[in-house]
PyMOL Python script that loads the backbone (N, CA, C, O; Angstrom):
from pymol import cmd

cmd.read_pdbstr("""\
ATOM      1  N   MET A   1     151.267  84.908  63.157  1.00  0.00           N
ATOM      2  CA  MET A   1     151.186  85.984  62.116  1.00  0.00           C
ATOM      3  C   MET A   1     152.602  86.101  61.569  1.00  0.00           C
ATOM      4  O   MET A   1     152.688  86.166  60.343  1.00  0.00           O
ATOM      5  N   ALA A   2     153.734  86.138  62.286  1.00  0.00           N
ATOM      6  CA  ALA A   2     154.987  86.257  61.725  1.00  0.00           C
ATOM      7  C   ALA A   2     155.304  85.163  60.839  1.00  0.00           C
ATOM      8  O   ALA A   2     156.040  85.406  59.882  1.00  0.00           O
ATOM      9  N   GLU A   3     154.841  83.940  61.020  1.00  0.00           N
ATOM     10  CA  GLU A   3     155.192  82.883  60.099  1.00  0.00           C
ATOM     11  C   GLU A   3     154.572  82.869  58.899  1.00  0.00           C
ATOM     12  O   GLU A   3     155.059  82.251  57.952  1.00  0.00           O
ATOM     13  N   LYS A   4     153.130  83.727  58.783  1.00  0.00           N
ATOM     14  CA  LYS A   4     152.540  83.878  57.598  1.00  0.00           C
ATOM     15  C   LYS A   4     153.134  84.887  56.822  1.00  0.00           C
ATOM     16  O   LYS A   4     152.995  84.899  55.599  1.00  0.00           O
ATOM     17  N   SER A   5     153.855  85.829  57.495  1.00  0.00           N
ATOM     18  CA  SER A   5     154.537  86.972  56.768  1.00  0.00           C
ATOM     19  C   SER A   5     155.784  86.457  56.179  1.00  0.00           C
ATOM     20  O   SER A   5     156.261  86.998  55.181  1.00  0.00           O
ATOM     21  N   ASN A   6     156.345  85.423  56.751  1.00  0.00           N
ATOM     22  CA  ASN A   6     157.798  84.803  56.248  1.00  0.00           C
ATOM     23  C   ASN A   6     157.371  84.003  54.977  1.00  0.00           C
ATOM     24  O   ASN A   6     158.003  84.069  53.922  1.00  0.00           O
ATOM     25  N   GLN A   7     156.158  83.179  55.171  1.00  0.00           N
ATOM     26  CA  GLN A   7     155.803  82.341  53.904  1.00  0.00           C
ATOM     27  C   GLN A   7     155.449  83.470  52.877  1.00  0.00           C
ATOM     28  O   GLN A   7     155.842  83.311  51.721  1.00  0.00           O
ATOM     29  N   GLN A   8     154.805  84.494  53.170  1.00  0.00           N
ATOM     30  CA  GLN A   8     154.414  85.297  51.900  1.00  0.00           C
ATOM     31  C   GLN A   8     155.582  86.089  51.382  1.00  0.00           C
ATOM     32  O   GLN A   8     155.538  86.554  50.243  1.00  0.00           O
ATOM     33  N   ALA A   9     156.719  86.281  52.229  1.00  0.00           N
ATOM     34  CA  ALA A   9     157.760  86.957  51.690  1.00  0.00           C
ATOM     35  C   ALA A   9     158.608  85.901  50.719  1.00  0.00           C
ATOM     36  O   ALA A   9     159.080  86.169  49.614  1.00  0.00           O
ATOM     37  N   ILE A  10     158.672  84.724  51.371  1.00  0.00           N
ATOM     38  CA  ILE A  10     159.331  83.572  50.563  1.00  0.00           C
ATOM     39  C   ILE A  10     158.606  83.464  49.171  1.00  0.00           C
ATOM     40  O   ILE A  10     159.233  83.613  48.122  1.00  0.00           O
ATOM     41  N   LEU A  11     157.368  83.222  49.206  1.00  0.00           N
ATOM     42  CA  LEU A  11     156.509  83.093  48.110  1.00  0.00           C
ATOM     43  C   LEU A  11     156.876  84.401  47.012  1.00  0.00           C
ATOM     44  O   LEU A  11     157.090  84.141  45.828  1.00  0.00           O
ATOM     45  N   ALA A  12     156.917  85.596  47.447  1.00  0.00           N
ATOM     46  CA  ALA A  12     157.102  86.696  46.759  1.00  0.00           C
ATOM     47  C   ALA A  12     158.540  86.759  46.209  1.00  0.00           C
ATOM     48  O   ALA A  12     158.803  87.183  45.084  1.00  0.00           O
ATOM     49  N   PHE A  13     159.450  86.304  47.091  1.00  0.00           N
ATOM     50  CA  PHE A  13     160.770  86.342  46.384  1.00  0.00           C
ATOM     51  C   PHE A  13     161.065  85.119  45.445  1.00  0.00           C
ATOM     52  O   PHE A  13     161.889  85.259  44.542  1.00  0.00           O
ATOM     53  N   LYS A  14     160.427  83.944  45.627  1.00  0.00           N
ATOM     54  CA  LYS A  14     160.308  83.056  44.599  1.00  0.00           C
ATOM     55  C   LYS A  14     159.611  83.618  43.209  1.00  0.00           C
ATOM     56  O   LYS A  14     160.070  83.495  42.073  1.00  0.00           O
ATOM     57  N   LEU A  15     158.540  84.184  43.549  1.00  0.00           N
ATOM     58  CA  LEU A  15     157.794  84.840  42.383  1.00  0.00           C
ATOM     59  C   LEU A  15     158.703  85.922  41.669  1.00  0.00           C
ATOM     60  O   LEU A  15     158.739  85.988  40.440  1.00  0.00           O
ATOM     61  N   ALA A  16     159.305  86.618  42.340  1.00  0.00           N
ATOM     62  CA  ALA A  16     160.334  87.542  41.809  1.00  0.00           C
ATOM     63  C   ALA A  16     161.420  86.932  40.993  1.00  0.00           C
ATOM     64  O   ALA A  16     161.776  87.406  39.913  1.00  0.00           O
ATOM     65  N   LEU A  17     161.954  85.834  41.554  1.00  0.00           N
ATOM     66  CA  LEU A  17     162.866  84.891  40.715  1.00  0.00           C
ATOM     67  C   LEU A  17     162.522  84.313  39.536  1.00  0.00           C
ATOM     68  O   LEU A  17     163.282  84.212  38.573  1.00  0.00           O
ATOM     69  N   ASP A  18     161.156  83.848  39.592  1.00  0.00           N
ATOM     70  CA  ASP A  18     160.540  83.235  38.447  1.00  0.00           C
ATOM     71  C   ASP A  18     160.309  84.332  37.336  1.00  0.00           C
ATOM     72  O   ASP A  18     160.476  84.012  36.159  1.00  0.00           O
ATOM     73  N   ILE A  19     159.938  85.596  37.665  1.00  0.00           N
ATOM     74  CA  ILE A  19     159.741  86.615  36.723  1.00  0.00           C
ATOM     75  C   ILE A  19     160.941  86.961  36.178  1.00  0.00           C
ATOM     76  O   ILE A  19     161.021  87.224  34.978  1.00  0.00           O
ATOM     77  N   GLU A  20     162.043  87.001  37.026  1.00  0.00           N
ATOM     78  CA  GLU A  20     163.396  87.380  36.458  1.00  0.00           C
ATOM     79  C   GLU A  20     163.877  86.243  35.429  1.00  0.00           C
ATOM     80  O   GLU A  20     164.409  86.493  34.347  1.00  0.00           O
ATOM     81  N   ASN A  21     163.648  85.136  35.856  1.00  0.00           N
ATOM     82  CA  ASN A  21     164.118  83.993  34.790  1.00  0.00           C
ATOM     83  C   ASN A  21     163.327  84.194  33.441  1.00  0.00           C
ATOM     84  O   ASN A  21     163.828  84.296  32.321  1.00  0.00           O
ATOM     85  N   VAL A  22     162.059  84.229  33.756  1.00  0.00           N
ATOM     86  CA  VAL A  22     161.234  84.306  32.411  1.00  0.00           C
ATOM     87  C   VAL A  22     161.697  85.548  31.588  1.00  0.00           C
ATOM     88  O   VAL A  22     161.761  85.469  30.361  1.00  0.00           O
ATOM     89  N   LEU A  23     162.008  86.651  32.227  1.00  0.00           N
ATOM     90  CA  LEU A  23     162.489  87.785  31.417  1.00  0.00           C
ATOM     91  C   LEU A  23     163.830  87.493  30.738  1.00  0.00           C
ATOM     92  O   LEU A  23     164.051  87.897  29.596  1.00  0.00           O
ATOM     93  N   ASN A  24     164.714  86.798  31.437  1.00  0.00           N
ATOM     94  CA  ASN A  24     166.071  86.315  30.862  1.00  0.00           C
ATOM     95  C   ASN A  24     165.809  85.508  29.704  1.00  0.00           C
ATOM     96  O   ASN A  24     166.374  85.751  28.637  1.00  0.00           O
ATOM     97  N   ILE A  25     164.906  84.464  29.852  1.00  0.00           N
ATOM     98  CA  ILE A  25     164.666  83.593  28.811  1.00  0.00           C
ATOM     99  C   ILE A  25     164.035  84.350  27.632  1.00  0.00           C
ATOM    100  O   ILE A  25     164.405  84.105  26.484  1.00  0.00           O
ATOM    101  N   LYS A  26     163.179  85.179  27.869  1.00  0.00           N
ATOM    102  CA  LYS A  26     162.641  86.070  26.864  1.00  0.00           C
ATOM    103  C   LYS A  26     163.760  86.825  26.034  1.00  0.00           C
ATOM    104  O   LYS A  26     163.715  86.862  24.804  1.00  0.00           O
ATOM    105  N   LYS A  27     164.716  87.393  26.734  1.00  0.00           N
ATOM    106  CA  LYS A  27     165.838  88.191  26.058  1.00  0.00           C
ATOM    107  C   LYS A  27     166.647  87.279  25.221  1.00  0.00           C
ATOM    108  O   LYS A  27     167.018  87.630  24.101  1.00  0.00           O
ATOM    109  N   ILE A  28     166.967  85.989  25.774  1.00  0.00           N
ATOM    110  CA  ILE A  28     167.651  84.965  24.999  1.00  0.00           C
ATOM    111  C   ILE A  28     166.815  84.563  23.832  1.00  0.00           C
ATOM    112  O   ILE A  28     167.392  84.421  22.754  1.00  0.00           O
ATOM    113  N   LEU A  29     165.543  84.365  23.905  1.00  0.00           N
ATOM    114  CA  LEU A  29     164.763  83.797  22.510  1.00  0.00           C
ATOM    115  C   LEU A  29     164.707  84.976  21.652  1.00  0.00           C
ATOM    116  O   LEU A  29     164.896  84.778  20.451  1.00  0.00           O
ATOM    117  N   GLU A  30     164.484  86.152  22.044  1.00  0.00           N
ATOM    118  CA  GLU A  30     164.518  87.414  21.159  1.00  0.00           C
ATOM    119  C   GLU A  30     165.821  87.458  20.405  1.00  0.00           C
ATOM    120  O   GLU A  30     165.818  87.553  19.178  1.00  0.00           O
ATOM    121  N   THR A  31     167.052  87.384  21.178  1.00  0.00           N
ATOM    122  CA  THR A  31     168.246  87.302  20.556  1.00  0.00           C
ATOM    123  C   THR A  31     168.484  86.220  19.534  1.00  0.00           C
ATOM    124  O   THR A  31     169.118  86.473  18.510  1.00  0.00           O
ATOM    125  N   LYS A  32     167.997  85.027  19.779  1.00  0.00           N
ATOM    126  CA  LYS A  32     168.025  83.914  18.937  1.00  0.00           C
ATOM    127  C   LYS A  32     167.312  84.134  17.686  1.00  0.00           C
ATOM    128  O   LYS A  32     167.763  83.816  16.586  1.00  0.00           O
ATOM    129  N   ILE A  33     166.038  84.760  17.916  1.00  0.00           N
ATOM    130  CA  ILE A  33     165.152  84.971  16.812  1.00  0.00           C
ATOM    131  C   ILE A  33     165.675  86.061  15.820  1.00  0.00           C
ATOM    132  O   ILE A  33     165.480  85.988  14.607  1.00  0.00           O
ATOM    133  N   LEU A  34     166.325  87.032  16.403  1.00  0.00           N
ATOM    134  CA  LEU A  34     166.852  88.111  15.658  1.00  0.00           C
ATOM    135  C   LEU A  34     168.091  87.609  14.788  1.00  0.00           C
ATOM    136  O   LEU A  34     168.351  87.958  13.637  1.00  0.00           O
ATOM    137  N   ASP A  35     168.803  86.707  15.596  1.00  0.00           N
ATOM    138  CA  ASP A  35     169.990  86.289  14.918  1.00  0.00           C
ATOM    139  C   ASP A  35     169.624  85.349  13.711  1.00  0.00           C
ATOM    140  O   ASP A  35     170.270  85.395  12.664  1.00  0.00           O
ATOM    141  N   THR A  36     168.665  84.575  13.879  1.00  0.00           N
ATOM    142  CA  THR A  36     168.067  83.642  12.890  1.00  0.00           C
ATOM    143  C   THR A  36     167.644  84.471  11.679  1.00  0.00           C
ATOM    144  O   THR A  36     167.983  84.200  10.527  1.00  0.00           O
ATOM    145  N   LYS A  37     166.882  85.496  12.032  1.00  0.00           N
ATOM    146  CA  LYS A  37     166.348  86.415  10.933  1.00  0.00           C
ATOM    147  C   LYS A  37     167.537  87.020  10.291  1.00  0.00           C
ATOM    148  O   LYS A  37     167.466  87.047   9.062  1.00  0.00           O
ATOM    149  N   VAL A  38     168.584  87.498  10.805  1.00  0.00           N
ATOM    150  CA  VAL A  38     169.716  88.214  10.213  1.00  0.00           C
ATOM    151  C   VAL A  38     170.424  87.042   9.458  1.00  0.00           C
ATOM    152  O   VAL A  38     170.755  87.298   8.300  1.00  0.00           O
ATOM    153  N   GLU A  39     170.680  85.908   9.896  1.00  0.00           N
ATOM    154  CA  GLU A  39     171.282  84.927   9.292  1.00  0.00           C
ATOM    155  C   GLU A  39     170.531  84.428   7.955  1.00  0.00           C
ATOM    156  O   GLU A  39     171.105  84.100   6.917  1.00  0.00           O
ATOM    157  N   PHE A  40     169.160  84.430   8.171  1.00  0.00           N
ATOM    158  CA  PHE A  40     168.379  84.039   7.052  1.00  0.00           C
ATOM    159  C   PHE A  40     168.446  85.232   5.816  1.00  0.00           C
ATOM    160  O   PHE A  40     168.541  84.965   4.618  1.00  0.00           O
ATOM    161  N   THR A  41     168.380  86.477   6.344  1.00  0.00           N
ATOM    162  CA  THR A  41     168.475  87.550   5.483  1.00  0.00           C
ATOM    163  C   THR A  41     169.882  87.543   4.703  1.00  0.00           C
ATOM    164  O   THR A  41     169.956  87.809   3.504  1.00  0.00           O
ATOM    165  N   LEU A  42     170.949  87.224   5.472  1.00  0.00           N
ATOM    166  CA  LEU A  42     172.204  87.215   4.925  1.00  0.00           C
ATOM    167  C   LEU A  42     172.401  86.158   3.855  1.00  0.00           C
ATOM    168  O   LEU A  42     173.020  86.351   2.809  1.00  0.00           O
ATOM    169  N   LYS A  43     171.812  85.014   4.215  1.00  0.00           N
ATOM    170  CA  LYS A  43     171.729  83.902   3.103  1.00  0.00           C
ATOM    171  C   LYS A  43     171.079  84.144   1.840  1.00  0.00           C
ATOM    172  O   LYS A  43     171.551  83.817   0.751  1.00  0.00           O
ATOM    173  N   GLU A  44     169.829  84.808   2.049  1.00  0.00           N
ATOM    174  CA  GLU A  44     169.121  85.433   0.844  1.00  0.00           C
ATOM    175  C   GLU A  44     170.028  86.281  -0.021  1.00  0.00           C
ATOM    176  O   GLU A  44     170.225  86.078  -1.219  1.00  0.00           O
ATOM    177  N   LEU A  45     170.512  87.160   0.633  1.00  0.00           N
ATOM    178  CA  LEU A  45     171.339  88.307   0.098  1.00  0.00           C
ATOM    179  C   LEU A  45     172.622  87.579  -0.662  1.00  0.00           C
ATOM    180  O   LEU A  45     172.880  87.912  -1.818  1.00  0.00           O
ATOM    181  N   LEU A  46     173.269  86.766  -0.111  1.00  0.00           N
ATOM    182  CA  LEU A  46     174.305  85.997  -0.537  1.00  0.00           C
ATOM    183  C   LEU A  46     173.990  85.175  -1.856  1.00  0.00           C
ATOM    184  O   LEU A  46     174.698  85.153  -2.863  1.00  0.00           O
ATOM    185  N   GLU A  47     172.896  84.560  -1.676  1.00  0.00           N
ATOM    186  CA  GLU A  47     172.244  83.884  -2.894  1.00  0.00           C
ATOM    187  C   GLU A  47     171.903  84.717  -4.157  1.00  0.00           C
ATOM    188  O   GLU A  47     172.122  84.335  -5.306  1.00  0.00           O
ATOM    189  N   PHE A  48     171.284  86.019  -3.773  1.00  0.00           N
ATOM    190  CA  PHE A  48     170.980  86.930  -4.722  1.00  0.00           C
ATOM    191  C   PHE A  48     172.406  87.494  -5.439  1.00  0.00           C
ATOM    192  O   PHE A  48     172.497  87.642  -6.658  1.00  0.00           O
ATOM    193  N   THR A  49     173.347  87.743  -4.631  1.00  0.00           N
ATOM    194  CA  THR A  49     174.523  88.193  -4.888  1.00  0.00           C
ATOM    195  C   THR A  49     175.268  87.126  -5.864  1.00  0.00           C
ATOM    196  O   THR A  49     175.936  87.509  -6.824  1.00  0.00           O
ATOM    197  N   LYS A  50     175.117  85.935  -5.579  1.00  0.00           N
ATOM    198  CA  LYS A  50     175.843  84.868  -6.151  1.00  0.00           C
ATOM    199  C   LYS A  50     175.183  84.670  -7.687  1.00  0.00           C
ATOM    200  O   LYS A  50     175.848  84.495  -8.708  1.00  0.00           O
ATOM    201  N   LYS A  51     173.866  84.732  -7.613  1.00  0.00           N
ATOM    202  CA  LYS A  51     173.218  84.687  -9.049  1.00  0.00           C
ATOM    203  C   LYS A  51     173.607  85.898  -9.885  1.00  0.00           C
ATOM    204  O   LYS A  51     173.912  85.848 -11.077  1.00  0.00           O
ATOM    205  N   GLU A  52     173.562  86.999  -9.124  1.00  0.00           N
ATOM    206  CA  GLU A  52     173.787  88.201 -10.075  1.00  0.00           C
ATOM    207  C   GLU A  52     175.387  88.187 -10.608  1.00  0.00           C
ATOM    208  O   GLU A  52     175.757  88.679 -11.673  1.00  0.00           O
ATOM    209  N   PHE A  53     176.153  87.587  -9.735  1.00  0.00           N
ATOM    210  CA  PHE A  53     177.690  87.398 -10.096  1.00  0.00           C
ATOM    211  C   PHE A  53     177.897  86.468 -11.196  1.00  0.00           C
ATOM    212  O   PHE A  53     178.751  86.635 -12.068  1.00  0.00           O
ATOM    213  N   HIS A  54     177.076  85.463 -11.132  1.00  0.00           N
ATOM    214  CA  HIS A  54     177.078  84.403 -12.214  1.00  0.00           C
ATOM    215  C   HIS A  54     176.660  84.966 -13.556  1.00  0.00           C
ATOM    216  O   HIS A  54     177.259  84.727 -14.604  1.00  0.00           O
ATOM    217  N   GLU A  55     175.542  85.763 -13.438  1.00  0.00           N
ATOM    218  CA  GLU A  55     174.986  86.423 -14.627  1.00  0.00           C
ATOM    219  C   GLU A  55     176.001  87.385 -15.334  1.00  0.00           C
ATOM    220  O   GLU A  55     176.110  87.512 -16.553  1.00  0.00           O
ATOM    221  N   VAL A  56     176.737  88.053 -14.362  1.00  0.00           N
ATOM    222  CA  VAL A  56     177.547  89.065 -14.800  1.00  0.00           C
ATOM    223  C   VAL A  56     178.795  88.338 -15.654  1.00  0.00           C
ATOM    224  O   VAL A  56     179.227  88.745 -16.733  1.00  0.00           O
ATOM    225  N   ILE A  57     179.248  87.221 -14.948  1.00  0.00           N
ATOM    226  CA  ILE A  57     180.270  86.407 -15.596  1.00  0.00           C
ATOM    227  C   ILE A  57     179.722  85.859 -16.973  1.00  0.00           C
ATOM    228  O   ILE A  57     180.482  85.955 -17.936  1.00  0.00           O
ATOM    229  N   ILE A  58     178.641  85.368 -17.134  1.00  0.00           N
ATOM    230  CA  ILE A  58     178.184  84.803 -18.152  1.00  0.00           C
ATOM    231  C   ILE A  58     177.949  85.801 -19.314  1.00  0.00           C
ATOM    232  O   ILE A  58     178.219  85.549 -20.488  1.00  0.00           O
ATOM    233  N   ASP A  59     177.361  87.083 -18.813  1.00  0.00           N
ATOM    234  CA  ASP A  59     177.302  88.099 -20.007  1.00  0.00           C
ATOM    235  C   ASP A  59     178.607  88.596 -20.488  1.00  0.00           C
ATOM    236  O   ASP A  59     178.749  88.965 -21.653  1.00  0.00           O
ATOM    237  N   MET A  60     179.697  88.618 -19.501  1.00  0.00           N
ATOM    238  CA  MET A  60     180.906  89.052 -19.908  1.00  0.00           C
ATOM    239  C   MET A  60     181.517  87.994 -20.856  1.00  0.00           C
ATOM    240  O   MET A  60     182.145  88.366 -21.848  1.00  0.00           O
ATOM    241  N   SER A  61     181.362  86.805 -20.599  1.00  0.00           N
ATOM    242  CA  SER A  61     181.848  85.685 -21.481  1.00  0.00           C
ATOM    243  C   SER A  61     181.296  85.781 -22.674  1.00  0.00           C
ATOM    244  O   SER A  61     182.018  85.583 -23.651  1.00  0.00           O
ATOM    245  N   LYS A  62     180.015  86.078 -22.842  1.00  0.00           N
ATOM    246  CA  LYS A  62     179.282  86.105 -24.239  1.00  0.00           C
ATOM    247  C   LYS A  62     179.859  87.281 -24.946  1.00  0.00           C
ATOM    248  O   LYS A  62     180.211  87.126 -26.115  1.00  0.00           O
ATOM    249  N   GLU A  63     180.021  88.655 -24.262  1.00  0.00           N
ATOM    250  CA  GLU A  63     180.603  89.693 -24.910  1.00  0.00           C
ATOM    251  C   GLU A  63     181.964  89.305 -25.483  1.00  0.00           C
ATOM    252  O   GLU A  63     182.243  89.519 -26.663  1.00  0.00           O
ATOM    253  N   VAL A  64     182.731  88.780 -24.694  1.00  0.00           N
ATOM    254  CA  VAL A  64     184.102  88.396 -25.038  1.00  0.00           C
ATOM    255  C   VAL A  64     183.987  87.516 -26.330  1.00  0.00           C
ATOM    256  O   VAL A  64     184.622  87.752 -27.358  1.00  0.00           O
ATOM    257  N   ALA A  65     183.112  86.477 -26.169  1.00  0.00           N
ATOM    258  CA  ALA A  65     182.990  85.477 -27.335  1.00  0.00           C
ATOM    259  C   ALA A  65     182.560  86.281 -28.596  1.00  0.00           C
ATOM    260  O   ALA A  65     183.152  86.152 -29.668  1.00  0.00           O
ATOM    261  N   ASN A  66     181.623  87.022 -28.440  1.00  0.00           N
ATOM    262  CA  ASN A  66     181.029  87.736 -29.624  1.00  0.00           C
ATOM    263  C   ASN A  66     182.198  88.683 -30.262  1.00  0.00           C
ATOM    264  O   ASN A  66     182.403  88.800 -31.470  1.00  0.00           O
ATOM    265  N   GLU A  67     182.930  89.340 -29.217  1.00  0.00           N
ATOM    266  CA  GLU A  67     184.017  90.320 -29.803  1.00  0.00           C
ATOM    267  C   GLU A  67     185.063  89.425 -30.464  1.00  0.00           C
ATOM    268  O   GLU A  67     185.542  89.808 -31.531  1.00  0.00           O
ATOM    269  N   ALA A  68     185.479  88.214 -29.904  1.00  0.00           N
ATOM    270  CA  ALA A  68     186.392  87.269 -30.472  1.00  0.00           C
ATOM    271  C   ALA A  68     185.915  86.878 -31.999  1.00  0.00           C
ATOM    272  O   ALA A  68     186.627  86.904 -33.003  1.00  0.00           O
ATOM    273  N   SER A  69     184.640  86.539 -31.922  1.00  0.00           N
ATOM    274  CA  SER A  69     184.186  86.124 -33.331  1.00  0.00           C
ATOM    275  C   SER A  69     184.208  87.151 -34.288  1.00  0.00           C
ATOM    276  O   SER A  69     184.499  86.868 -35.450  1.00  0.00           O
ATOM    277  N   GLY A  70     183.906  88.459 -33.921  1.00  0.00           N
ATOM    278  CA  GLY A  70     183.917  89.643 -34.741  1.00  0.00           C
ATOM    279  C   GLY A  70     185.260  89.781 -35.206  1.00  0.00           C
ATOM    280  O   GLY A  70     185.463  89.838 -36.419  1.00  0.00           O
ATOM    281  N   VAL A  71     186.266  89.847 -34.330  1.00  0.00           N
ATOM    282  CA  VAL A  71     187.706  89.984 -34.583  1.00  0.00           C
ATOM    283  C   VAL A  71     187.971  88.959 -35.746  1.00  0.00           C
ATOM    284  O   VAL A  71     188.436  89.269 -36.843  1.00  0.00           O
ATOM    285  N   ASN A  72     187.581  87.603 -35.321  1.00  0.00           N
ATOM    286  CA  ASN A  72     188.099  86.491 -36.184  1.00  0.00           C
ATOM    287  C   ASN A  72     187.482  86.863 -37.687  1.00  0.00           C
ATOM    288  O   ASN A  72     188.187  86.946 -38.692  1.00  0.00           O
ATOM    289  N   ALA A  73     186.305  87.033 -37.668  1.00  0.00           N
ATOM    290  CA  ALA A  73     185.488  87.450 -39.021  1.00  0.00           C
ATOM    291  C   ALA A  73     186.277  88.542 -39.730  1.00  0.00           C
ATOM    292  O   ALA A  73     186.621  88.378 -40.901  1.00  0.00           O
ATOM    293  N   ILE A  74     186.565  89.618 -39.077  1.00  0.00           N
ATOM    294  CA  ILE A  74     187.454  90.658 -39.675  1.00  0.00           C
ATOM    295  C   ILE A  74     188.773  90.081 -40.148  1.00  0.00           C
ATOM    296  O   ILE A  74     189.111  90.422 -41.281  1.00  0.00           O
ATOM    297  N   LYS A  75     189.577  89.268 -39.482  1.00  0.00           N
ATOM    298  CA  LYS A  75     190.892  88.607 -39.959  1.00  0.00           C
ATOM    299  C   LYS A  75     190.508  87.615 -41.187  1.00  0.00           C
ATOM    300  O   LYS A  75     191.226  87.626 -42.187  1.00  0.00           O
ATOM    301  N   ILE A  76     189.534  86.876 -41.126  1.00  0.00           N
ATOM    302  CA  ILE A  76     189.244  86.157 -42.224  1.00  0.00           C
ATOM    303  C   ILE A  76     188.915  86.990 -43.491  1.00  0.00           C
ATOM    304  O   ILE A  76     189.351  86.649 -44.590  1.00  0.00           O
ATOM    305  N   GLN A  77     188.070  88.186 -43.304  1.00  0.00           N
ATOM    306  CA  GLN A  77     187.880  88.973 -44.413  1.00  0.00           C
ATOM    307  C   GLN A  77     189.318  89.374 -44.998  1.00  0.00           C
ATOM    308  O   GLN A  77     189.661  89.084 -46.144  1.00  0.00           O
ATOM    309  N   GLU A  78     190.113  90.065 -44.096  1.00  0.00           N
ATOM    310  CA  GLU A  78     191.421  90.595 -44.392  1.00  0.00           C
ATOM    311  C   GLU A  78     192.110  89.573 -45.110  1.00  0.00           C
ATOM    312  O   GLU A  78     192.692  89.926 -46.136  1.00  0.00           O
ATOM    313  N   PHE A  79     192.162  88.255 -44.735  1.00  0.00           N
ATOM    314  CA  PHE A  79     192.932  87.274 -45.348  1.00  0.00           C
ATOM    315  C   PHE A  79     192.384  86.864 -46.706  1.00  0.00           C
ATOM    316  O   PHE A  79     193.200  86.465 -47.537  1.00  0.00           O
ATOM    317  N   VAL A  80     191.109  86.916 -47.023  1.00  0.00           N
ATOM    318  CA  VAL A  80     190.459  86.530 -48.307  1.00  0.00           C
ATOM    319  C   VAL A  80     190.704  87.805 -49.333  1.00  0.00           C
ATOM    320  O   VAL A  80     190.705  87.632 -50.552  1.00  0.00           O
ATOM    321  N   HIS A  81     190.884  88.925 -48.811  1.00  0.00           N
ATOM    322  CA  HIS A  81     191.180  90.049 -49.796  1.00  0.00           C
ATOM    323  C   HIS A  81     192.473  90.007 -50.203  1.00  0.00           C
ATOM    324  O   HIS A  81     192.750  90.600 -51.246  1.00  0.00           O
ATOM    325  N   TYR A  82     193.518  89.307 -49.473  1.00  0.00           N
ATOM    326  CA  TYR A  82     194.733  89.418 -49.886  1.00  0.00           C
ATOM    327  C   TYR A  82     195.086  88.381 -51.011  1.00  0.00           C
ATOM    328  O   TYR A  82     196.214  88.366 -51.505  1.00  0.00           O
TER     329      TYR A  82
END
""", "prot")
cmd.dss("prot")
cmd.show_as("cartoon", "prot")
cmd.util.cbc("prot")
cmd.orient("prot")
């Protein structure tokens, strides 16, 4: 009877270790999945920000070019009137 109790205790201990290992693996996987989601979200955000930044630069360049062409047109008109 004592031998059967020892075997049951050993099995219960092994089962407890297996459960603990599974829970540790679950935590690791959850962390990895969360890290991957955060990394993916950051990449998406950075791509969006990069596109927006490029659009702002292009818009500013167009404005500067339009202003410069307007200034040049005024200078030409002033030059023609003299």
